BAGUVO-307152 format. One line per 3 residues: number of its first residue (from 1); their letters; for each residue x, y, z of C-alpha. Coordinates in steps of 0.02 Angstrom, whole numbers, plus 32768, in hexadecimal, padded with zeros to 4 digits. Layout:
<recs>
NUM) A) X Y Z; ... .
</recs>
This chain:
<recs>
1) MDL) 8630 8042 8163; 8643 80FF 8175; 8610 8130 8226 .
4) AEL) 85DD 81DC 81E6; 855E 8189 8174; 8517 8126 8204 .
7) GAF) 850D 81C5 826B; 84B3 8222 81E0; 8424 81A6 81EB .
10) NPW) 841A 81BB 82A8; 8423 8275 82D5; 83D0 8253 837E .
13) WKS) 8475 8208 83BB; 84AE 82BE 83C6; 840F 8326 83CF .
16) GKV) 839C 82B0 842E; 8312 82C4 83AB; 82E0 8295 82FB .
19) KDE) 82F6 831F 827B; 8257 8386 8268; 8256 836D 81AB .
22) WLK) 8255 82B1 81C3; 81BA 82B8 822E; 810A 82E9 81FC .
25) DYK) 8089 8334 8270; 8006 82BC 822E; 8009 8209 8268 .
28) RKI) 7FB1 818A 81FB; 7F2E 8116 8245; 7FA5 8083 823B .
31) YRE) 8022 80DF 82AB; 7FBA 80B8 8345; 7FB7 7FFF 831B .
34) IAK) 8073 7FFC 8300; 8094 805E 83A1; 8036 7FDA 8405 .
37) CVE) 80BA 7F5B 83D1; 8151 7FBC 8411; 8152 7F5D 84B6 .
40) KRQ) 812F 7EB4 8468; 81BA 7E39 8446; 8192 7E1A 838F .
43) IVL) 81E6 7E6C 82FB; 8179 7EF4 82AC; 8176 7EE6 81EF .
46) LKG) 8131 7F73 8182; 8115 7F58 80CA; 80C3 7FC7 8049 .
49) LRR) 80CE 8020 7FA3; 8158 80A1 7F91; 8134 8150 7FD5 .
52) TGK) 80A5 811B 8046; 80FD 8154 80E5; 8155 80BB 812C .
55) TTL) 81F5 8119 8155; 8193 81A8 81A4; 813A 812A 8213 .
58) LFQ) 81E1 80E5 824C; 8221 8193 8277; 8180 81B9 82D6 .
61) IIQ) 8197 811B 833D; 824C 814C 835E; 8218 81F9 8399 .
64) NLL) 8195 81AB 840A; 821B 813C 8457; 828C 81D3 8474 .
67) DSG) 81FC 8233 84C3; 81DD 819C 8534; 828F 819E 8576 .
70) ARP) 82E8 8120 8508; 83A4 813A 84FB; 83CB 8190 8454 .
73) SAI) 8463 8121 8439; 83F6 8087 8451; 8392 80AE 83B3 .
76) LYF) 83DB 8083 8308; 838B 80B0 8260; 83D8 807A 81BB .
79) SFD) 8395 8078 8108; 83D4 7FF8 808D; 8379 8049 7FFA .
82) ERA) 8412 809B 7FAE; 849D 803F 8009; 84EA 7F95 7FEA .
85) YDV) 8514 7F71 809F; 84EF 7ED0 80FA; 8488 7ECC 8199 .
88) KEV) 8515 7E77 81F8; 8590 7F01 81C6; 851B 7F8D 81FB .
91) LAD) 84F1 7F3C 82A2; 85A6 7F10 82C7; 85DD 7FC5 82AE .
94) YQK) 8549 8004 8314; 8577 7F95 83A7; 8630 7FBE 839C .
97) FIL) 862A 807B 8384; 8584 80B2 83D1; 8552 8034 8455 .
100) GGT) 8605 800F 8486; 85D8 7F5A 84A3; 8569 7ECC 8467 .
103) FEN) 84AB 7EC7 8465; 84B6 7E4A 84F3; 84FF 7ECF 8567 .
106) SGK) 84A5 7F6B 8528; 83F8 7F63 8576; 8360 7F8A 850C .
109) VFL) 838F 7FB0 8457; 831D 7FDF 83C5; 834C 7FB8 8310 .
112) FLD) 82F1 800A 827D; 8328 7FBC 81D7; 82D9 800E 813F .
115) EIQ) 82C6 7FBC 8092; 830B 7F1D 80DE; 82DB 7EB3 8047 .
118) KVG) 8374 7EFA 7FED; 83E2 7E90 805F; 8405 7DDC 802D .
121) DWE) 83C3 7D59 80A7; 8383 7DE7 8116; 8301 7D7D 816E .
124) NKI) 837E 7CFF 81B4; 83F5 7D88 81EC; 8367 7DE1 8246 .
127) KTI) 832A 7D3C 828F; 83D6 7D1F 82DB; 83D5 7DC9 8331 .
130) YDL) 8323 7DAC 836F; 834A 7CFF 83B5; 83F1 7D2E 8406 .
133) YPS) 83C4 7DD6 8453; 8318 7DE3 84A6; 833D 7E97 84DA .
136) VKI) 8349 7ECF 8424; 82A6 7F0F 83D7; 82A7 7F09 8319 .
139) FVS) 8243 7F6D 829A; 8259 7F48 81E0; 8206 7F93 8147 .
142) GSS) 8206 7F79 808C; 81AD 7F8A 7FE6; 81AA 7ED4 7FAE .
145) SLR) 8115 7E6B 7FDE; 816A 7DCA 7FA6; 8212 7DE1 7FFD .
148) LGR) 81C7 7E24 809E; 812E 7DB3 80A1; 8190 7D15 807F .
151) GAK) 8210 7D42 8104; 8188 7D61 8184; 812D 7CBF 815D .
154) ESL) 81C6 7C4F 8153; 8260 7C81 81B7; 8203 7CFA 8229 .
157) AGR) 8166 7C94 8247; 8123 7CC1 82F3; 81A8 7D46 8307 .
160) AIE) 8160 7DD6 82A1; 80C5 7E44 82A2; 80A1 7E81 81F2 .
163) FMV) 804F 7F25 81BE; 801E 7F5C 810F; 8039 8018 80F9 .
166) APL) 7FBC 803C 806F; 7FA8 80DF 800F; 7F48 8165 806D .
169) EFD) 7E91 8141 808C; 7E15 81CB 8062; 7DF5 81F7 8119 .
172) EFL) 7EB1 820A 8135; 7EBC 827A 809C; 7E30 82E6 80E3 .
175) ELN) 7E85 82F3 818C; 7F27 8328 8138; 7EC1 83B2 80E5 .
178) GYD) 7E80 83F0 818C; 7DD5 839B 8193; 7D85 834B 822B .
181) VGK) 7D4D 82A4 81E4; 7CE2 827F 827D; 7C78 8318 8259 .
184) IRK) 7C68 82EB 81A2; 7C2E 823A 81CA; 7BA8 827D 8240 .
187) NPN) 7B55 82E1 81B6; 7BAD 82BF 8110; 7B2D 8317 80A3 .
190) LWK) 7B5E 83BF 80EF; 7C0C 83A9 80A4; 7BDF 836C 7FF6 .
193) GEM) 7C13 840D 7F9F; 7CC1 8402 7FE9; 7CD5 8346 7FDA .
196) LPL) 7CC3 8338 7F1D; 7D5A 83A3 7EED; 7DBE 8354 7F7A .
199) FYR) 7D92 82A6 7F3E; 7DC3 82D7 7E8D; 7E6F 830F 7ECC .
202) YMK) 7E80 8274 7F38; 7E59 8207 7EA2; 7EDF 825D 7E39 .
205) FGT) 7F71 8268 7EB3; 7F36 826E 7F68; 7F60 81BE 7FA1 .
208) FPE) 8018 81E8 7FBE; 803B 8244 8062; 80B5 82C0 8014 .
211) LAN) 8032 82F1 7F92; 7F9B 8300 8006; 7FA6 83BE 8008 .
214) EKD) 7FEF 83D3 7F5A; 7F95 8441 7EDB; 8013 843B 7E4B .
217) ESF) 7FD7 83AD 7DDB; 8072 83A8 7D6D; 80E1 8397 7E07 .
220) ARR) 806F 830E 7E4E; 8073 82AC 7DAB; 8131 82B8 7DA1 .
223) YIL) 8142 8284 7E58; 80DB 81E5 7E3F; 8133 81B8 7D9D .
226) DSV) 81E3 81D6 7DDF; 81D5 81A1 7E95; 8160 810E 7E84 .
229) IER) 813F 80C7 7DD7; 81E8 80DB 7D83; 8247 80B2 7E23 .
232) IIY) 81EB 800C 7E2B; 81FE 7FE6 7D71; 82B4 8017 7D5D .
235) RDI) 82FD 7FE8 7E06; 8294 7F87 7E81; 8255 7EFB 7E12 .
238) PEE) 82F8 7EE0 7DB1; 835B 7EDD 7E54; 82E4 7E6C 7EB3 .
241) FGA) 82A9 7DF3 7E2D; 832F 7DFE 7DA6; 82AF 7E3B 7D27 .
244) SDI) 830F 7E82 7C94; 8283 7EAC 7C19; 8261 7F5F 7C4E .
247) ELL) 81FD 7F7E 7BB0; 8183 7EF4 7BE0; 8171 7F36 7C92 .
250) RAI) 814A 7FE4 7C4F; 80CF 7F9D 7BD0; 806E 7F3E 7C55 .
253) VYI) 8065 7FD5 7CC8; 8027 8043 7C3A; 7FA7 7FC0 7C04 .
256) VGK) 7F5F 7FBC 7CB5; 7F68 807B 7CB6; 7EF9 8085 7C1C .
259) KPG) 7E80 7FFC 7C51; 7E82 7FDE 7D0D; 7E0A 7F55 7D39 .
262) AII) 7E13 7EFF 7C8F; 7E16 7E41 7C8B; 7ECA 7E06 7C7A .
265) NFS) 7EDB 7DA2 7BD9; 7F8B 7D5C 7BD2; 7F79 7D0E 7B25 .
268) EMS) 7F3E 7DB3 7AD9; 7FCA 7E11 7B30; 8047 7D91 7AF0 .
271) RNL) 8011 7DB1 7A3D; 8010 7E6E 7A51; 80B4 7E7D 7AB1 .
274) GRD) 8117 7DF2 7A5E; 8141 7D9D 7B04; 8111 7CF0 7B42 .
277) ERT) 807F 7CDF 7BBA; 80E7 7C9B 7C4A; 815C 7D32 7C45 .
280) ISN) 80C9 7DAA 7C43; 8077 7D4E 7CD4; 811B 7D55 7D36 .
283) YFE) 812C 7E10 7D17; 807B 7E2D 7D57; 80AD 7DD0 7DF5 .
286) YLE) 8148 7E3D 7E08; 80DA 7ED9 7DFE; 8064 7E8E 7E7E .
289) NAL) 80F4 7E67 7EF4; 8136 7F18 7EDD; 808A 7F4D 7F1E .
292) IIR) 8061 7FB7 7E86; 7FD1 7F4B 7E48; 7F52 7EDA 7E9B .
295) FVF) 7EE5 7E4F 7E55; 7E29 7E38 7E66; 7DE8 7D89 7E42 .
298) NYR) 7D49 7D48 7DF2; 7CD4 7D0F 7E7D; 7C97 7C5C 7E74 .
301) GSP) 7C56 7C3C 7F22; 7CEB 7BD3 7F5A; 7DA1 7C0A 7F71 .
304) VAT) 7DE9 7B80 7F04; 7D75 7BA0 7E71; 7D8D 7C5B 7E81 .
307) MRK) 7E4C 7C55 7E7A; 7E48 7BEB 7DDC; 7DE0 7C66 7D7B .
310) MKK) 7E05 7D0A 7D23; 7E48 7DA3 7D7D; 7E51 7E5F 7D69 .
313) AYF) 7EE2 7ED3 7D90; 7ED0 7F7A 7DEA; 7F52 7FF0 7E2F .
316) TSA) 7F68 7FF4 7EEB; 7F53 80B0 7ED6; 7EE4 80FD 7E51 .
319) NMI) 7F60 818D 7E4B; 7FC8 8123 7DD3; 7F40 813E 7D4F .
322) FAL) 7F52 81FB 7D60; 8010 81EF 7D59; 8011 8184 7CBC .
325) NPA) 7F8C 81E4 7C5B; 7F9E 82A0 7C3A; 7EEA 829C 7BFA .
328) FDP) 7E9D 825D 7C9C; 7DE5 828E 7C93; 7DB5 8210 7C0A .
331) LMP) 7DF7 8189 7C7F; 7D9C 81C9 7D18; 7D1A 813C 7D17 .
334) SAI) 7DA8 80BD 7D1F; 7DFF 8123 7DA6; 7D62 8125 7E11 .
337) ENV) 7D54 8069 7DFE; 7E0B 8057 7E32; 7DF1 80CA 7EC8 .
340) VAA) 7D5F 805E 7F01; 7DC3 7FBD 7EE5; 7E50 7FFE 7F52 .
343) GAN) 7DE1 8052 7FD4; 7D73 7FB9 7FE8; 7E09 7F43 7FE5 .
346) AKF) 7DA4 7EE3 7F64; 7DD7 7E30 7F44; 7D4E 7DF3 7ECF .
349) FYR) 7CE5 7E24 7E39; 7C67 7DBB 7DDB; 7C5E 7D92 7D23 .
352) NGY) 7BFA 7D05 7CD6; 7B7D 7D41 7C57; 7B71 7DE6 7CB3 .
355) EVD) 7BEC 7E49 7D1C; 7BF0 7E9A 7DC8; 7C84 7F05 7DF9 .
358) FIN) 7CA9 7ED0 7EAC; 7C6E 7E50 7F2C; 7C94 7E47 7FE5 .
361) DSE) 7C64 7D96 8012; 7C82 7DAE 80CD; 7C08 7E41 80CF .
364) GTA) 7B91 7DF3 8052; 7B96 7E93 7FEB; 7BAE 7EBC 7F32 .
367) IEV) 7BE3 7F62 7EE6; 7BCD 7FAC 7E3A; 7C2B 804A 7E0C .
370) KTE) 7BAD 80A8 7DA3; 7BF0 812A 7D2B; 7B72 810F 7CA1 .
373) GKK) 7ADC 80A2 7C7C; 7A73 8031 7CEA; 7AC4 7FB9 7D62 .
376) LKQ) 7A2D 7F79 7DC2; 7A0C 7EDF 7D58; 7AB2 7E88 7D74 .
379) LKK) 7AB3 7EAF 7E2F; 7A07 7E63 7E46; 7A37 7DCB 7DE0 .
382) LMS) 7AD3 7DB2 7E49; 7A6E 7DB7 7EEA; 79F7 7D39 7E9E .
385) DFP) 7A84 7CC5 7E65; 7AE5 7CD4 7F09; 7A6F 7CE2 7FA0 .
388) AIA) 7B05 7D05 8010; 7B15 7DAD 7FB8; 7A82 7E04 800A .
391) KSI) 7AAF 7EBC 7FF0; 7AE3 7F26 7F5B; 7B26 7FD7 7F4A .
394) IVD) 7B3D 8045 7EB2; 7BCF 80BE 7EC1; 7BC5 815B 7E55 .
397) FEL) 7C37 81F2 7E42; 7BB9 8267 7E95; 7B07 8225 7E8A .
400) EGE) 7AAC 81E6 7F24; 7A05 8192 7F40; 79B1 80EA 7F2A .
403) EGG) 7971 808A 7E95; 7917 7FE5 7E96; 7941 7FCD 7F4D .
406) IKI) 79FB 7FE3 7F2D; 7A58 8073 7F7D; 7ABB 80EC 7F0F .
409) VPA) 7B49 8147 7F67; 7BCF 81C1 7F2C; 7C7F 817B 7F2A .
412) WKF) 7CC0 81F4 7FAF; 7C3A 81BC 8029; 7C5B 8104 8007 .
415) LLF) 7D13 8120 802F; 7CE4 8170 80D6; 7C6C 80E6 810C .
418) GWQ) 7CA4 804C 80AA; 7C3E 7FAE 8093; 7BD5 7FDA 812B .
421) I) 7B85 8072 80D8 .
</recs>
């Protein structure tokens, strides 16, 4: 490969530091957890939706290593996102031209391999390096849950520590906008007037780090469409899964964009879209593995029964709804529900004669997102039908109080305190 290209990825070989524009002053909460693993033997694996800051986290770890005295030449970063190189080729040239010897004779070496899922059989190639060279510390990242997750569980079992880099949480968004979240949590009602417009912006486009301080809505919408949604539809999924029906991928994304949280009915979609049910089901799985959508399952009290029943699809970031719909405000109730689904990491809902939006079985708590009408009846019936669900919360856009012994909280406050509110 071109040595100049390798050098362009690694400016610290000459300057001793990461380029300022590649670093961000703000470090996400997950950074501290990743940094704890620098001295551990295991491979560090980062996966997450596009544009959530995985590459920035890698550069921040690299700068921390440089600040701690690591040799600049002993740190390699390479991205496979746009380049059809093989891992072996990159590492062979790195050893030959930069280290001037093999890993075996080079002391402590750090490898940062970005968008690694683009490389065929990447997991076995990385496993070989890990097994042969204990002095080599490996970090890998990517945007495919299936390719990365399968590699970690199979070839790299016991050798990798996995981190999910999710879209920005609301408290991170606030910190990026200059707020002291600790102060807000101590007396949240003092901040209500400022929190509502901030939550509204967060719900529209604030879950992506590069948009946290953005005010231009048209730019934000274009950014999400171009850098996330269309990149996944037109490139990532076709390249990774061989999916050739781009029209179907787009149709599914836009269907979820119009009705996030709707029950997935494959037979109805098959009739409307003119595709067979198995193909539609497969394409939903591709979108899930590309980390653009997530499923919430109908709660039945046991894991086996739950997984066999109906499911809903939400976006991993409610910002997709804003990006796909120029007329956003009519869809705001659905967007709030999607924000809560993502913020609560909801796994279950309930539907059997009546419906409850979200259930956290480990916390014994149910949530209804209230945008209109009464929601008390179904929550109380759920708690009666399932004694393990002992607590209920109604999440509203801005209202707060209590009704019938059930707490009502604004969405922004729920995101700050979670299920424990």
